[in-house]
N, C-alpha and C positions, 0 to 999 in steps of 0.2 A: 504494499499500500504506500502510495506517495502523495501527500497532500501538496498541491502547488498553490502557494499563496504569494502575492506580490502587493506591496503597499502602493505600487504604482497603478495597479489594476484594481485594487480593492475588491477582489473576488477570490474564491477558493474553489479549486477543482481537485477531486480525488481521483487518482489513477490506481486501478487494480489490474493485475495481469496474471495470466497463466493459472487460472483457478482449477483446471483439469477435473471438472465434476465427473464422477463415475457412478456405477451401480451402487445403490445404497447398501451399506454394510461392508463394501470392499475398501481396501486401503491402497495407497501408492507409496512405496518405500516406507511402509509401516505407519503412514499418516493418513488420516481420514480427510480427503479434500472437501467433501461436502460440509463436514463440521467446521473445518478451518475457514471455509468461505463464509459460512453463516456467522462465525465468531468475528471475522473481519467486519462484516456489515453491522453486527451489533455494536462493535467498537465505534464505528463511524457514526451511527445514528445516535450514540450516547455522547460522543466526545467531539465529533466534527460535524455537528448538525447544522452549521452555518455554511456548509458547502453547497454550491449551486447544483452541481452534477457529480455523478460517479461515472467514469468511463473505464470499461474493462477492455484491455488491449489483447484479446485473443486467447486461444487455447481454453475456451469455455468448457469444452468436454474433452476427456482424455481419449475417447475413441470415436467421437462424432456421432454419438447415438442420439436418436430422437428423444428417448426418455430423459436424457440429460437436459436437453433444451426445453422440454415441458416443465421439468422441475425448476429450471432457471426462470422460465417465464412466470411461474407461480410466485417465486421469490421476488422478482422485479415488481410485479403488480402490487405487492404488499409493502415494499420498501418506501420509507418516508422521503428520501432523496431520489430524484429521477436517475435511472441508470441507463446508459447507452453502451452499445456493444460493437466491437470489432471481432473478426474471426481470425484464427491462427492455424498453423499447420496441423494441429491435432483435430481440428474441427472438420465437418463435412458441410459444404455450402448447401447442398440440396436438402439435407435433413434439417439444417438450421432454418432454411426458408420455408419448410413445411410447417414450422412452428411460428416463425416471424415473417410471414409473406410480404408485409408492407415495407420491409427494410431493404428490398431490392431496388437498385436504380434502373434506368432505362436499358442498361446493358446486362443486367442480371447480377451485378456486383453489389456487395453489401457496403455501401458508401453513402454518406449523408453529411449534412451541415447541422450543427447543433448551435442555436443561438444562445449566447452568453450575455451577461450584463455589460461586459467590456470586450466586445468582439465576438468571434465565432470559433467553435471547434469544428474541424473537418476530420471525419473518420474515414480511413482508407481500407480497402480490401487488398491484401497481399497474398491471398490463398491461391494455391495451384494444386491440381489433382495429382495424386500419386507421387507426391514429393514433400519433403519437409522444408525445402528451400522456398524463399518468397519470390513473388512475381509481381511486376508492375508493367503491364503491356501498354500498347499505344492507346487503346480504348480508355484505360484507367488514366493514362497521362492526359489525354484530351479532356476527360471529365474534370480532372483536377484543375487543369489550366483554365477551362471554361468557367468553373466555379470561382476560382480566384479572381478571374477578370470581372466577375459581376458583383463582388463584394468590395466595399470600400471601408474596411475596418481591420483591426488586428486579428490575425489567424493563429490558431494553435492546431498543429497536425498530430493525429494519433494513428498508429499503425502497429502491426504485430512484429514484423521481422526487423532484426538489427540492420542498420544502414551503413555501418562502417566495420572494418575488420577489428576483431578483438585480439588477434594473434593467438587465439585458441583454435587449433585446426578443426576439430569437430563442429565447433560453433560457426566458424567462418564458411564451412562448406554448405551450411544451410541458411546463410544470411539472405537478405534481399539481393537477388541476382541482377536485377535491372536497375541498379542504382544510377546509372548514367541518365536514364529517362527522368527519374525523380529529381536528379540534380539539375537538369536542364530547367525544370519548372521552378525549383527552389532558387536557382540563380536569377531567374526572371522576376520572381516575386519575393525576394529576400526582404524588401522593405515592408512587406505585409506579414510575413511569417515570423512570429516572435519566438516560437518554441516548438520542438518536436518531441513526442513521447512514443516510446515503443516498448515491447516486452521481449518474449521469446528466449532470452539468454539465461533467465533465472539468476542473473547477476546484477548488482548495482553498477550501472555504467553512466558516464556522462562525457560530453565532449562537444564537438561542433561539426556540422555538416553544411557545406556551402556558406560557412560563417554564421549558421543558425544553431543556437545551443540545443542539445538534446539530452534526454534523461531516460533511464530504464531502471525499474525496481526489480526486486526479487518476486517470484511467484508466491501465492498465498499458501501453497501446500509444501513445496520442496524447493530448496535453494540449491545453487551450484557454486562451485569455487574454481578458480583457475588452477590447473595442475602445473 
């Protein structure tokens, strides 16, 4: 969980990532992802209740199962703070859309704009079939460029896959592969894009991409460490 708060913007955004929901009663690496996710939400609702939104940056389900998305939908509908979703490599876009059909854009990607009190968040879809690596095709590039062209305010980008090398080989093999396309858009609109948030690595990471700061927190169930 990563609260983003800036006195310049006077707003709070909560980022959660890699919740990896799975069949109830099952664990991942000895930990219960469903319980851990609910514990994180309970903490946010009790202690970060002034947040405007919660954005989950992918790996909503561990196996992309429809039952996990149904359970997630039930949780979201009851939560006090609005929750918005990206998908990650462990997700299944078709199963996700069977539960959240309104979240598809005109090209079938799970992308949207979330209006904030100080600007907007843009959620990107970097999912690709039969791979853990991230993808950002021309259709997604054109959608982002068109969206950025139509807004005249500060933008915060959210996506799942890491956008720079970590120097950890297994992680970098499954990063966003089409970074050049994303970089083109970021270079063009770097005066609008204030921050980029991603997940995927289960590591706390920060740096810059095209001169734009980025941040990634650990997952809610299991963390990773550089070897």
